[in-house]
C-alpha positions in Angstrom: -80.0 23.6 -50.7 -82.9 21.5 -51.8 -84.9 18.3 -51.2 -84.4 14.8 -52.6 -86.4 15.8 -55.7 -84.2 18.8 -56.4 -82.6 18.3 -59.8 -79.9 20.9 -59.0 -78.0 18.8 -56.4 -74.3 19.2 -56.8 -72.4 16.1 -57.9 -70.2 15.9 -54.8 -72.2 13.4 -52.7 -75.0 15.7 -51.8 -77.6 13.4 -53.3 -76.2 10.5 -51.2 -76.4 12.7 -48.1 -80.0 13.7 -48.8 -81.1 10.2 -49.5 -79.4 8.9 -46.3 -81.0 11.7 -44.3 -84.4 10.7 -45.8 -83.9 7.2 -44.4 -82.5 5.3 -47.3 -79.5 2.9 -47.1 -77.2 4.4 -49.7 -74.0 3.2 -51.4 -72.6 6.1 -53.4 -69.7 5.4 -55.8 -67.5 7.6 -58.0 -64.0 6.8 -59.0 -63.1 10.5 -58.7 -64.7 10.9 -55.3 -63.2 13.3 -52.8 -66.0 13.3 -50.1 -66.4 11.0 -47.1 -69.8 9.5 -48.1 -68.8 8.4 -51.6 -66.7 5.3 -52.2 -63.9 6.1 -54.7 -64.4 3.1 -57.1 -65.9 2.5 -60.5 -69.2 0.7 -61.1 -67.5 -2.3 -62.5 -65.5 -2.7 -59.3 -68.5 -2.7 -57.0 -68.3 -5.8 -54.8 -71.8 -5.9 -53.4 -73.6 -9.2 -53.9 -75.9 -9.7 -56.9 -79.4 -8.4 -56.3 -78.3 -6.2 -53.4 -80.1 -3.0 -54.4 -83.7 -2.1 -54.8 -82.9 1.0 -57.0 -80.0 2.8 -58.6 -79.6 6.5 -59.6 -77.0 7.6 -62.1 -76.8 11.4 -62.2 -74.8 12.7 -65.2 -72.3 9.9 -64.8 -72.8 7.1 -67.3 -71.4 9.3 -70.1 -68.0 9.1 -68.3 -68.1 5.4 -67.3 -65.5 3.2 -68.9 -65.9 0.4 -69.7 -69.5 1.2 -70.3 -70.7 -2.3 -71.3 -69.0 -4.1 -68.4 -70.2 -1.4 -66.0 -73.8 -1.7 -67.1 -73.6 -5.5 -66.8 -72.4 -5.0 -63.2 -75.2 -2.5 -62.5 -77.7 -5.1 -63.8 -76.2 -7.7 -61.6 -76.3 -5.7 -58.3 -79.9 -4.6 -58.9 -82.7 -7.0 -57.9 -85.0 -8.1 -60.7 -87.5 -5.4 -61.4 -85.5 -2.8 -59.6 -85.8 0.9 -60.6 -82.9 2.6 -62.4 -83.1 6.3 -62.8 -80.7 7.9 -65.2 -80.2 11.7 -65.5 -77.8 12.2 -68.4 -76.4 14.8 -70.8 -77.2 14.2 -74.5 -74.0 15.3 -76.2 -75.4 14.5 -79.6 -78.0 17.3 -79.1 -75.4 19.8 -77.8 -75.2 21.9 -80.9 -73.4 25.2 -81.8 -76.3 27.4 -80.6 -76.4 25.6 -77.2 -72.6 25.7 -76.9 -72.5 29.4 -77.7 -75.2 30.2 -75.2 -73.4 28.2 -72.5 -70.1 29.8 -73.3 -71.7 33.3 -73.2 -73.2 32.6 -69.8 -69.9 31.3 -68.4 -68.1 34.4 -69.7 -70.7 36.7 -68.2 -69.9 35.1 -64.8 -66.2 35.8 -65.2 -65.0 32.4 -66.5 -62.2 32.4 -69.0 -63.4 30.2 -71.8 -60.7 29.7 -74.5 -62.7 27.2 -76.6 -65.0 28.2 -79.4 -68.5 26.6 -79.5 -67.3 24.2 -82.2 -64.2 23.3 -80.2 -66.3 22.7 -77.1 -68.7 20.4 -79.0 -65.8 18.5 -80.6 -64.1 18.1 -77.2 -67.2 16.8 -75.5 -68.2 14.4 -78.3 -64.7 13.0 -78.3 -64.6 12.5 -74.5 -68.0 11.2 -73.5 -70.5 8.5 -74.5 -73.5 9.7 -76.5 -77.0 9.1 -75.0 -77.8 6.7 -77.8 -74.9 4.4 -76.8 -75.9 4.6 -73.1 -79.5 3.7 -74.0 -78.5 0.8 -76.2 -76.1 -0.5 -73.6 -78.8 -0.3 -70.9 -81.5 -1.9 -73.1 -79.6 -5.1 -72.9 -80.5 -5.3 -69.2 -83.4 -2.9 -68.5 -86.7 -1.8 -70.0 -85.6 1.7 -71.1 -88.3 4.2 -71.8 -87.9 7.2 -74.2 -85.8 10.0 -72.8 -87.6 12.9 -71.1 -85.9 15.9 -72.4 -85.3 19.1 -70.5 -82.9 21.9 -69.7 -79.5 21.0 -68.5 -76.9 23.6 -69.3 -77.8 25.8 -66.4 -76.6 23.0 -64.1 -73.2 22.7 -65.8 -71.0 25.3 -64.0 -73.8 27.9 -64.2 -76.7 28.3 -61.8 -80.4 27.8 -61.1 -81.2 31.4 -62.1 -80.6 30.5 -65.8 -83.1 27.6 -65.9 -86.1 29.7 -66.8 -84.2 31.3 -69.7 -82.9 28.0 -70.9 -86.4 26.5 -70.7 -87.7 29.4 -72.7 -85.1 29.0 -75.4 -85.8 25.3 -75.6 -89.6 26.0 -76.1 -88.7 28.5 -78.8 -86.6 25.9 -80.6 -83.5 28.1 -80.1 
């Protein structure tokens, strides 16, 4: 499927399995977990001692975390001072009608039944998940947060890797 640096790892504990296989001690959490190697708890419930972790990775997850502030406080507590935090996140504020329409077209081309319009999809997401600006502001209370590195994402969201070059091309073209 890929190596540890593969940005297309499925969000079902595969990253935790790969990191463990590479020799890292891993604690993977997800309140909706359904796999053996992921603990089904929220970040705010993590009972590890303060300063227990040398690094943390949040892959397309903080936008769902509730309560965000308390969860980020807990994250800061369990990381040792100076630890690395890597966040891979979806910027719902930049998900516009053109992007939504492209994503919906790709889903329909693969046989998905999409009943939402682009506008409905945008509204639904913006009502349901935290925007990147809020995630950044919340993390900045505890971490030195650099500017976001922007890149393609939609091909990872119920699509597939074959669409990444096309999505990258559309981004470069400003479309």
